[in-house]
C-alpha positions in Angstrom: -8.0 9.3 7.3 -8.3 6.5 4.7 -7.9 9.2 2.0 -4.6 10.4 3.5 -3.4 6.9 3.8 -4.1 6.1 0.2 -2.5 9.3 -1.0 0.6 8.8 1.2 0.9 5.2 -0.2 0.5 6.4 -3.8 3.2 9.2 -3.3 5.6 6.7 -1.6 5.3 4.2 -4.5 5.8 7.0 -7.0 9.0 8.2 -5.3 10.5 4.8 -4.4 9.4 2.6 -7.1 8.5 -1.2 -6.8 8.1 -2.2 -3.1 7.1 -5.3 -1.2 3.5 -5.1 -0.1 4.4 -6.4 3.5 7.0 -3.7 3.9 4.7 -1.0 2.8 2.0 -2.2 5.1 4.3 -2.3 8.1 5.7 1.3 7.3 2.4 2.9 7.0 0.8 1.1 10.0 3.5 2.6 12.1 3.4 6.0 10.5 -0.4 6.4 10.9 -0.4 4.4 14.2 -3.2 2.1 12.8 -3.7 -1.6 12.2 -2.0 -3.5 9.4 -5.5 -4.6 8.3 -6.7 -1.1 7.7 -3.6 -0.4 5.5 -4.1 -3.6 3.6 -7.7 -2.6 2.9 -6.6 0.7 1.6 -4.2 -1.0 -0.7 -6.9 -3.3 -1.9 -9.1 -0.3 -2.5 -6.3 1.5 -4.6 -5.9 -1.7 -6.7 -9.7 -2.6 -7.2 -11.5 0.7 -7.2 -9.1 3.5 -8.0 -6.6 1.5 -10.3 -3.8 3.8 -9.0 -1.4 0.8 -8.2 -0.7 -2.5 -9.6 0.2 -5.7 -7.6 2.3 -8.5 -8.9 1.4 -11.7 -6.8 4.4 -13.5 -5.8 4.5 -16.4 -3.3 6.7 -15.0 -0.4 6.0 -11.3 -1.0 3.7 -9.5 -3.5 5.3 -6.5 -5.3 3.3 -3.3 -5.8 4.1 -0.6 -8.3 
């Protein structure tokens, strides 16, 4: 299921461009009926291990692309 979550997030970012991380986490937690922590962990994996996304840290909301 984590693989499906990561691929769905990657496709979403490719189609919709820059997104706030909090918005993406909320959308995919509802879509996959799972916790926000699990989605956040998958985003972290995509950033650190796969290098398939980049994140710009910004105080109120980080931006992923």
